[in-house]
C-alpha positions as CSV (number, residue, x, y, z in Angstrom):
1,M,147.4,89.9,6.8
2,D,149.5,90.1,9.9
3,K,147.7,89.3,13.2
4,N,148.4,92.8,14.6
5,D,147.0,94.4,11.4
6,L,143.9,92.2,11.7
7,L,143.3,93.2,15.4
8,E,144.0,96.9,14.7
9,S,141.5,96.8,11.8
10,V,138.5,95.9,14.0
11,P,137.6,99.5,15.2
12,H,138.1,100.9,11.7
13,F,135.8,98.2,10.1
14,W,133.3,98.6,12.9
15,K,133.0,102.4,12.2
16,F,132.9,101.8,8.4
17,W,130.1,99.2,8.8
18,N,128.1,101.6,11.0
19,E,128.5,104.4,8.5
20,N,127.5,102.2,5.6
21,G,124.3,100.5,6.7
22,I,125.5,97.4,8.6
23,E,124.0,97.6,12.0
24,T,126.5,96.3,14.6
25,D,123.8,96.0,17.2
26,K,122.2,93.2,15.2
27,A,123.5,89.8,14.0
28,I,126.1,90.2,11.3
29,S,127.4,87.5,8.8
30,L,131.2,87.7,8.8
31,L,133.2,86.0,6.1
32,F,136.8,85.0,7.0
33,T,139.1,84.1,4.1
34,F,142.1,81.8,4.2
35,Y,144.7,80.7,1.6
36,S,146.7,77.5,1.6
37,A,149.1,75.8,-0.8
38,F,148.4,72.4,0.7
39,D,145.3,70.4,-0.1
40,T,145.4,68.1,3.0
41,E,146.1,71.0,5.5
42,S,143.3,73.1,3.9
43,S,140.9,70.2,4.2
44,N,141.8,69.7,7.9
45,L,141.2,73.4,8.5
46,V,137.8,73.1,6.8
47,L,136.8,70.3,9.1
48,E,137.9,72.2,12.2
49,L,136.0,75.3,11.1
50,E,132.9,73.3,10.4
51,Q,133.1,71.7,13.9
52,N,133.3,75.3,15.3
53,G,130.0,76.3,13.6
54,Y,131.3,78.0,10.5
55,R,129.7,77.5,7.1
56,V,132.7,76.7,5.0
57,E,133.6,76.6,1.3
58,K,136.9,75.5,-0.2
59,K,137.9,76.2,-3.8
60,S,141.0,75.5,-5.7
61,K,142.8,78.4,-7.4
62,R,145.6,78.5,-9.9
63,T,148.1,81.1,-8.9
64,M,150.4,80.5,-11.8
65,I,150.5,78.0,-14.7
66,I,151.7,75.1,-12.5
67,F,151.0,76.2,-9.0
68,K,147.6,75.5,-7.4
69,G,146.3,76.7,-4.0
70,Y,143.1,76.7,-2.0
71,V,140.9,79.5,-0.9
72,I,138.7,78.8,2.1
73,S,135.8,81.0,3.0
74,A,134.3,80.5,6.5
75,E,131.1,82.4,7.4
76,K,129.5,82.8,10.8
77,T,126.4,84.8,11.7
78,K,125.9,86.1,15.2
79,L,125.7,89.2,17.3
80,W,129.3,90.3,17.4
81,T,131.1,92.7,19.7
82,Q,134.5,94.2,18.9
83,E,136.1,92.2,21.6
84,E,134.5,88.9,20.4
85,L,135.7,89.7,16.9
86,K,139.3,90.3,18.1
87,H,139.2,87.1,20.1
88,T,137.9,85.2,17.1
89,L,140.6,86.6,14.8
90,T,143.2,85.5,17.3
91,E,141.8,82.0,17.4
92,L,141.5,81.8,13.6
93,E,145.0,83.1,13.1
94,S,146.3,80.3,15.5
95,L,144.2,77.7,13.6
96,A,145.6,79.0,10.3
97,I,149.2,78.7,11.5
98,Q,148.5,75.2,12.9
99,H,147.3,74.1,9.4
100,E,149.9,75.9,7.3
101,T,147.3,78.3,6.0
102,A,147.1,82.1,5.9
103,L,144.2,84.0,7.4
104,E,143.9,86.7,4.7
105,G,141.1,88.8,6.0
106,Y,137.5,89.2,6.8
107,F,134.5,91.3,5.9
108,A,130.8,91.8,6.8
109,A,128.6,90.0,4.3
110,A,125.3,91.4,5.6
111,N,122.9,91.8,8.5
112,S,120.7,88.8,9.1
């Protein structure tokens, strides 16, 4: 997902969450997903995300018979604001680029 698309999605997701039982005035678990074709770079991203307080999981994924990639899920639970989420998406997009990884998207896992 393009950085501008991610940032523009925030108000739409915020509204959707409020209309579908996720209370945005309480702590929300957000799950951010990344994809990488490179094992070392994805491992470096995992370390950096963990140092920044994310709960992280990395799984290998076959995209074709011979190609293998890595899916990284990073979860953080806190009381979010739309501005904080936009700031976080900007930071995560920069980290992804730095580690030759794509920030694919995010979603609300649940209220805490």
